C-alpha positions as CSV (number, residue, x, y, z in Angstrom):
1,M,-4.8,35.6,1.8
2,K,-1.5,34.6,0.4
3,N,0.4,35.3,3.6
4,R,-2.2,33.5,5.7
5,V,-2.3,30.4,3.5
6,S,1.5,30.4,3.2
7,L,1.9,30.3,6.9
8,I,-0.5,27.4,7.1
9,I,1.4,25.5,4.5
10,N,4.9,26.3,6.0
11,S,3.8,25.1,9.5
12,I,2.2,21.9,8.5
13,L,5.2,19.7,7.8
14,A,7.3,21.3,10.5
15,V,4.8,20.4,13.2
16,A,4.2,16.9,11.8
17,I,8.0,16.2,11.8
18,I,8.2,16.9,15.5
19,I,5.2,14.7,16.3
20,L,6.5,11.8,14.3
21,F,10.1,11.5,15.2
22,V,9.7,10.4,18.8
23,L,9.2,6.6,18.3
24,Q,9.5,3.8,20.8
25,F,10.2,0.2,19.9
26,S,10.0,-1.6,23.2
27,G,11.5,-5.1,23.4
28,R,13.3,-4.6,20.2
29,K,17.0,-4.9,21.0
30,N,18.5,-6.0,17.7
31,S,22.3,-5.6,17.5
32,I,23.2,-3.8,14.4
33,D,27.0,-3.3,14.3
34,E,28.7,-1.4,11.5
35,K,27.6,-3.7,8.7
36,V,25.5,-3.7,5.6
37,I,21.9,-4.5,6.4
38,D,19.0,-5.4,4.1
39,I,15.7,-3.6,4.5
40,P,13.1,-5.1,2.3
41,V,9.8,-3.5,1.4
42,T,7.1,-5.7,2.7
43,D,4.9,-7.4,0.1
44,K,6.3,-5.2,-2.7
45,K,9.6,-5.2,-4.4
46,E,12.9,-6.9,-3.5
47,Q,15.4,-5.1,-1.3
48,V,15.3,-1.3,-1.7
49,Y,18.1,-0.1,0.4
50,R,21.5,-1.0,1.9
51,A,23.3,1.2,4.4
52,A,26.0,1.0,7.1
53,I,24.3,2.1,10.3
54,P,26.6,2.7,13.4
55,N,25.5,0.8,16.5
56,I,25.3,3.5,19.2
57,S,23.6,2.7,22.5
58,D,23.4,4.5,25.8
59,S,24.5,3.1,29.2
60,A,21.1,1.3,29.6
61,G,21.6,-0.6,26.4
62,L,18.9,1.3,24.5
63,K,19.6,2.1,20.8
64,I,18.9,5.7,20.2
65,G,19.2,8.0,17.1
66,Y,18.0,11.3,16.0
67,V,17.2,13.1,12.8
68,N,17.4,16.7,11.8
69,S,13.7,17.6,11.3
70,D,14.4,20.5,8.9
71,T,16.7,18.4,6.7
72,V,14.0,15.7,6.6
73,T,11.3,18.1,5.6
74,A,13.6,19.6,2.8
75,N,14.6,16.2,1.4
76,Y,11.7,13.8,2.0
77,L,9.9,13.2,-1.3
78,F,6.5,12.9,0.3
79,S,6.9,16.1,2.2
80,K,8.0,17.9,-1.0
81,Q,5.1,16.5,-3.0
82,L,2.5,17.6,-0.4
83,N,4.0,21.0,-0.3
84,A,4.0,21.3,-4.1
85,D,0.4,20.2,-4.2
86,L,-0.6,22.7,-1.6
87,M,1.3,25.5,-3.3
88,A,-0.4,24.6,-6.6
89,K,-3.8,24.8,-5.0
90,Q,-2.9,28.2,-3.4
91,S,-1.7,29.5,-6.8
92,S,-4.9,28.4,-8.5
93,A,-7.0,30.1,-5.8
94,E,-5.0,33.3,-6.1
95,N,-5.4,33.4,-9.8
96,Q,-9.1,32.8,-9.5
97,L,-9.4,35.7,-7.1
98,R,-7.1,37.9,-9.2
99,K,-9.3,37.4,-12.3
100,V,-12.5,38.2,-10.5
101,S,-11.0,41.2,-8.8
102,K,-9.5,42.6,-12.0
103,K,-12.9,42.4,-13.7
104,L,-14.6,44.2,-10.8
105,Q,-12.0,47.0,-10.9
106,E,-12.5,47.4,-14.6
107,D,-16.2,47.6,-14.3
108,A,-15.9,50.0,-11.4
109,Q,-13.7,52.3,-13.5
110,K,-16.2,52.2,-16.4
111,F,-19.0,53.1,-14.0
112,Q,-17.0,56.1,-12.7
113,Q,-16.5,57.3,-16.2
114,A,-20.2,56.8,-17.2
115,A,-21.7,58.0,-13.9
116,P,-22.1,61.7,-14.9
117,I,-24.4,60.8,-17.8
118,M,-26.4,58.1,-16.0
119,G,-30.0,58.5,-14.7
120,R,-30.6,58.3,-11.0
121,E,-32.2,54.8,-11.2
122,E,-29.4,53.3,-13.3
123,L,-26.8,54.9,-11.1
124,E,-28.2,53.5,-7.9
125,R,-28.7,50.1,-9.5
126,T,-25.2,49.9,-10.9
127,Q,-23.7,51.0,-7.5
128,A,-25.7,48.3,-5.7
129,E,-24.5,45.7,-8.2
130,L,-20.9,46.7,-7.7
131,M,-21.2,46.7,-4.0
132,K,-22.8,43.2,-4.1
133,R,-19.9,42.0,-6.3
134,Q,-17.4,43.4,-3.9
135,E,-19.1,41.5,-1.0
136,D,-19.2,38.3,-3.1
137,L,-15.4,38.7,-3.8
138,Q,-14.7,39.0,-0.1
139,L,-16.8,35.9,0.6
140,M,-15.1,34.1,-2.2
141,E,-11.7,34.9,-0.7
142,Y,-12.8,33.7,2.7
143,E,-14.2,30.4,1.3
144,L,-11.1,29.7,-0.8
145,S,-9.0,30.4,2.2
146,Q,-11.0,28.0,4.3
147,K,-10.8,25.3,1.7
148,L,-7.1,25.7,1.5
149,Q,-6.8,25.5,5.2
150,D,-8.9,22.3,5.3
151,K,-6.7,20.8,2.6
152,G,-3.7,21.7,4.6
153,Y,-5.1,20.0,7.7
154,K,-5.9,16.9,5.6
155,A,-2.4,16.9,4.1
156,N,-1.0,17.1,7.6
157,Y,-3.1,14.1,8.7
158,D,-2.1,12.1,5.6
159,Y,1.5,13.0,6.2
160,I,1.4,11.9,9.8
161,M,-0.3,8.6,9.2
162,T,1.7,7.6,6.1
163,T,5.0,8.7,7.5
164,D,4.3,7.0,10.9
165,K,3.7,3.8,9.0
166,Y,7.1,4.1,7.3
167,L,8.9,5.1,10.5
168,Q,7.5,2.2,12.5
169,K,8.9,-0.2,10.0
170,I,12.2,1.7,9.6
171,G,12.8,1.9,13.3
172,K,12.1,-1.7,13.9
173,D,14.2,-2.8,10.9
174,L,17.1,-0.8,12.1
175,G,16.7,-2.0,15.7
176,Y,16.2,1.4,17.3
177,D,14.4,1.9,20.6
178,Y,14.0,5.6,20.1
179,I,14.4,8.0,17.1
180,F,14.1,11.6,18.1
181,G,13.5,14.7,16.0
182,Y,16.0,17.5,16.5
183,R,16.1,21.0,15.0
184,T,18.3,24.1,15.7
185,G,16.8,26.3,18.3
186,D,14.5,23.5,19.7
187,L,14.4,22.3,23.3
188,V,17.4,20.1,22.7
189,M,20.3,22.5,22.9
190,Y,23.0,20.0,21.7
191,A,22.9,16.6,19.9
192,N,26.0,14.4,19.5
193,P,26.6,14.0,15.7
194,D,27.5,10.4,16.3
195,F,23.8,9.7,16.9
196,D,22.7,11.5,13.7
197,I,21.0,9.1,11.4
198,T,19.2,11.7,9.3
199,K,20.6,10.7,5.9
200,Y,19.7,7.1,6.5
201,V,16.2,7.8,7.5
202,I,15.6,10.2,4.6
203,E,16.7,7.5,2.1
204,L,14.6,4.9,3.8
205,L,11.6,7.2,3.9
206,N,12.0,8.0,0.2
207,N,12.4,4.3,-0.6
208,E,9.2,3.4,1.2
209,Y,7.3,6.3,-0.4
210,Q,8.5,5.5,-3.9
211,A,7.6,1.8,-3.4
212,D,4.1,2.8,-2.4
213,E,3.8,5.1,-5.4
214,M,4.9,2.3,-7.7
215,A,2.4,-0.1,-6.2
216,N,-0.6,2.3,-6.5
């Protein structure tokens, strides 16, 4: 169960990052030269971030940037919180299973010790009870695994929807036409570091997330 659930948890945010970091902001051609820009949080606090963003465009005049998806996953507070919550739920489920399994093993050992002196009826009844408890334990493991998987899917959905909201705002505020997700070994074999805006996006994502947390 642990390996299966861990795989689910580890794949959730990685997949979500790839989905999210291909954004288009058509018609938005703001010029953002190397200067300090103000990015306010709508209807919340005053300005939350200032950063110097290089103005890099392609030959068609599009403003393009990319982020390292793995770095975002490792440093984005919302991602870290979701992962921590899922790991806590997994740990709780494993402890619950471990407790039930331990009690079953102890009772099975007691039965083995007492079996020689048991009557036939008691022996068969106890064997049936232990077998039923073993089946219940397997069912319990399956149900807990399914619940964790469902929670993982929900966390993935919440992650996509919430982060997309942040990214739509961030991309427009920064004046980008496209922000791509990049990771080592992905389809993109090389990415010019001059286009790397990972650290800016991480700070802005964290600012948006913290502002929402403070408002709730």
